[in-house]
Every structure is written in C-alpha cells, then in structure tokens.
C-alpha positions as CSV (number, residue, x, y, z in Angstrom):
1,X,-20.0,72.9,-22.2
2,X,-20.8,70.2,-24.8
3,X,-19.3,66.7,-24.9
4,X,-16.5,67.8,-27.2
5,X,-13.3,65.9,-26.6
6,X,-10.0,67.8,-26.2
7,X,-8.9,66.5,-29.5
8,X,-11.9,68.1,-31.3
9,X,-11.8,71.3,-29.3
10,X,-10.1,74.0,-31.4
11,X,-9.2,76.0,-28.3
12,X,-7.0,73.2,-27.0
13,X,-4.7,73.5,-30.0
14,X,-3.8,77.2,-29.3
15,X,-4.7,77.8,-25.7
16,X,-4.0,76.4,-22.2
17,X,-6.7,76.6,-19.5
18,X,-5.9,77.8,-16.0
19,X,-5.0,74.3,-14.8
20,X,-2.5,73.7,-17.6
21,X,-1.0,77.2,-17.1
22,X,-0.5,76.7,-13.4
23,X,1.3,73.4,-13.9
24,X,3.7,75.1,-16.4
25,X,4.3,77.9,-14.0
26,X,4.8,75.5,-11.1
27,X,2.0,76.8,-9.0
28,X,0.1,74.6,-6.7
29,X,-3.2,76.4,-7.2
30,X,-4.8,78.9,-9.6
31,X,-4.8,81.7,-7.0
32,X,-1.3,83.0,-8.1
33,X,-2.5,83.4,-11.7
34,X,-5.7,85.1,-10.6
35,X,-3.7,87.5,-8.4
36,X,-1.4,88.4,-11.3
37,X,-4.4,89.1,-13.5
38,X,-6.0,91.3,-10.8
39,X,-2.8,93.3,-10.5
40,X,-2.5,93.6,-14.3
41,X,0.6,91.4,-14.3
42,X,1.4,88.0,-15.6
43,X,0.9,86.4,-19.0
44,X,-1.6,87.5,-21.6
45,X,-5.0,85.7,-21.4
46,X,-8.4,85.4,-23.0
47,X,-11.6,85.5,-21.0
48,X,-14.3,83.5,-22.7
49,X,-17.5,83.5,-20.7
50,X,-16.2,82.8,-17.2
51,X,-13.2,80.7,-18.2
52,X,-9.7,81.9,-18.7
53,X,-7.4,80.7,-21.4
54,X,-3.7,81.4,-22.1
55,X,-2.5,81.6,-25.7
56,X,0.4,79.1,-25.8
57,X,2.8,81.2,-27.9
58,X,2.2,84.4,-26.0
59,X,2.5,82.6,-22.7
60,X,5.8,81.1,-23.5
61,X,7.1,84.4,-24.9
62,X,6.1,86.1,-21.6
63,X,7.7,83.3,-19.6
64,X,11.0,83.8,-21.6
65,X,10.8,87.5,-21.0
66,X,11.4,86.7,-17.3
67,X,14.8,85.3,-18.0
68,X,17.5,87.0,-16.0
69,X,20.9,87.4,-17.5
70,X,23.6,87.4,-14.8
71,X,25.9,90.5,-14.9
72,X,29.2,90.0,-16.6
73,X,32.1,89.4,-14.3
74,X,34.6,92.2,-13.8
75,X,37.4,89.7,-13.8
76,X,39.5,89.3,-17.0
77,X,39.0,86.1,-18.9
78,X,41.0,83.1,-17.7
79,X,41.1,84.2,-14.0
80,X,39.4,82.0,-11.6
81,X,38.9,82.2,-7.9
82,X,39.5,85.0,-5.5
83,X,43.1,86.0,-5.5
84,X,43.5,88.0,-2.3
85,X,46.8,89.4,-1.3
86,X,48.6,87.1,1.1
87,X,49.5,88.2,4.6
88,X,52.8,90.1,4.8
89,X,55.9,88.2,5.8
90,X,57.6,89.0,9.1
91,X,60.3,91.1,7.4
92,X,57.7,93.1,5.4
93,X,55.6,93.8,8.5
94,X,58.6,95.1,10.5
95,X,60.2,97.5,8.0
C-alpha cells in the first residue's frame, strides 16, 4: 500500500479494518471474525484484494440486531419480590 495517511485514506472514513472491528466486538484476535465469515455469519464486510473491511454503518446495524429484549414479566405492575404462600399455622394444619 502507498504512504497514504489514515486521514487521506477515503476507506477509513466509511470502513473499519479487521483490527478495528475486533476491538469493537471485544475479541482478542481476528480469528473469531474470520470464523464468522467462513460460516456465513457475522457483520457485512468488503474484501478488497486480500484485506477485509467492515462498513461502519452496516456493522453497527448488525451489532444492534443482536440486542436481546428480555421477556415481559408475568407479574402485574407494582408487584415486587416473590410472594409465596406462608406456611400454615398450627390450627390450619390440624383441621
């Protein structure tokens, strides 16, 4: 590659390279990203020559698509804690 600084490189404005993407994902190495690509999973990417680039907008949209919404609680609003039935009193137990 030529001696073009990151500031002058138009790819840097819209794309992250593998190192940047792995940091955002929290991976220690690029292998996880490569394995996802091999399985046809993971964020969208661009292969340019032998290098991989991830479009920033699509990467973040893919990442947000992984958000898990917890199921709504079956409890009515305002109730907190686990209200279990207390043990029967002596008189209730001996009826």
